[in-house]
C-alpha positions in Angstrom: 146.8 50.7 -44.7 148.0 54.4 -43.9 147.7 54.1 -40.3 149.7 50.9 -40.4 152.6 52.7 -42.3 152.5 55.5 -39.9 152.7 53.3 -36.9 155.7 51.4 -38.4 157.6 54.7 -39.2 156.9 56.2 -35.8 158.3 52.8 -34.4 161.4 53.3 -36.5 161.9 56.8 -35.4 161.8 55.7 -31.9 165.0 53.5 -32.3 166.9 56.1 -34.0 166.7 58.4 -30.9 169.5 59.2 -28.6 170.5 60.9 -25.6 172.6 64.2 -26.5 176.0 63.7 -24.9 179.4 65.4 -24.8 182.6 64.1 -25.5 185.1 63.5 -22.5 187.8 66.1 -22.1 191.5 64.7 -22.6 190.0 61.5 -24.1 191.0 60.0 -27.5 187.9 57.7 -27.1 185.2 57.8 -29.6 181.9 59.7 -28.9 179.2 56.9 -29.1 175.6 57.2 -29.8 174.3 56.7 -26.2 170.7 56.3 -24.9 170.1 56.8 -21.4 166.9 55.1 -20.1 165.3 55.5 -16.6 163.4 52.6 -15.2 162.2 50.8 -18.5 163.1 51.6 -22.1 160.1 53.8 -23.1 161.4 56.4 -20.4 164.3 57.5 -22.4 166.3 60.7 -21.8 167.0 62.7 -24.9 168.9 65.7 -23.6 170.8 66.5 -20.3 170.6 66.8 -17.5 168.4 63.4 -17.2 166.2 63.3 -14.4 166.7 60.0 -12.7 164.9 58.5 -9.5 166.5 56.9 -6.6 165.5 53.4 -6.2 165.2 52.9 -10.1 167.6 51.7 -12.7 169.2 53.4 -15.4 170.0 51.7 -18.4 172.9 53.0 -20.6 173.1 51.6 -24.2 176.0 52.9 -26.0 176.6 52.1 -29.6 179.9 52.5 -31.7 182.1 50.9 -34.5 185.0 49.4 -33.0 188.4 51.5 -33.9 190.6 48.4 -33.8 190.7 44.9 -32.7 189.2 44.8 -29.1 189.6 41.9 -26.6 190.1 43.0 -23.0 187.6 46.0 -22.1 186.8 47.4 -19.0 183.7 49.9 -18.3 184.2 52.9 -16.0 182.0 55.5 -14.6 183.6 58.4 -12.9 181.1 60.6 -11.0 181.5 64.1 -9.6 178.9 65.9 -7.4 179.4 68.8 -4.7 182.9 69.0 -5.2 183.6 65.3 -4.8 184.7 62.9 -7.3 184.8 58.9 -7.5 184.6 56.0 -9.6 181.2 54.7 -9.2 181.2 50.9 -8.3 180.3 48.7 -11.1 179.2 45.2 -10.7 180.7 44.4 -13.9 184.4 44.1 -14.5 184.7 42.9 -18.0 182.7 45.1 -20.6 182.5 42.2 -22.9 179.8 41.0 -20.6 177.6 43.9 -21.4 177.9 43.7 -25.2 174.6 42.6 -26.4 174.7 42.2 -30.3 178.4 40.5 -30.6 181.1 39.0 -28.5 184.7 39.8 -27.7 187.1 39.7 -29.3 186.0 42.5 -31.6 187.3 43.2 -35.0 188.2 46.7 -36.4 184.9 48.2 -37.8 182.7 45.9 -36.0 179.3 47.7 -34.9 179.4 47.3 -31.0 176.1 47.8 -28.8 177.1 47.8 -25.1 174.5 48.2 -22.3 174.7 48.7 -18.6 172.0 48.7 -16.0 172.9 50.9 -13.1 170.9 51.2 -9.8 170.7 54.2 -7.8 170.1 53.3 -4.2 167.8 55.3 -2.0 171.0 56.3 0.3 171.7 59.1 -2.4 170.8 62.7 -1.7 169.0 64.7 -4.3 171.9 66.1 -6.3 173.2 67.1 -9.7 175.8 64.6 -10.8 178.3 64.7 -13.9 179.0 61.2 -15.2 182.0 60.2 -17.4 181.1 56.8 -18.7 184.0 55.1 -20.6 184.9 51.6 -22.1 188.6 51.0 -21.7 190.9 48.9 -24.1 193.1 47.3 -21.4 195.5 46.0 -24.0 196.2 49.7 -25.3 195.2 51.2 -22.0 193.3 53.9 -23.5 189.6 54.7 -23.9 187.6 53.3 -26.7 184.7 55.3 -26.2 184.0 58.0 -23.6 181.0 60.5 -23.1 179.8 62.7 -20.5 176.3 62.9 -19.3 174.6 65.3 -16.6 172.0 63.8 -14.2 169.8 65.1 -11.7 169.1 62.6 -8.8 165.6 63.1 -7.7 163.2 61.3 -5.0 160.0 59.9 -6.6 158.5 56.9 -7.6 159.8 54.6 -10.2 157.8 54.3 -13.2 155.4 51.3 -13.5 156.7 48.2 -15.6 154.2 48.0 -18.5 151.7 45.1 -18.3 152.7 42.1 -20.6 150.5 40.1 -22.8 149.7 36.8 -21.3 
């Protein structure tokens, strides 16, 4: 019985882990609880810089309480590396598509969990990158949430997908 309780408690602790991120400078957006996972969910990054692997997916999960009524949202990732800056191309124009616990429109105070999976193609060099990740309220023309995370891009093998029970 003690072992079962210990395992249950450890499982609960795992869901409370988040990645240490910084607020965006000059943004009025909330600093959310964020989790950055590399490959599959058990490979979480708890502090930055997060080591990411070319050819692997990066799963970013952001949790926040809505500061106001939200309906028209856009995700944005701005990358800075080696003196160059660019908006990273996302294959999602509407952040409502990445909300996994509710749907738009969102009422003030509602808990929101947004998730985006970003793939790093093998054409990138090994480099340190600063990512500014935000969700923009198009109606108010300002960030709802914004955080900065540093990553180190590496060439390696993606972690294996865990076997599933059949």
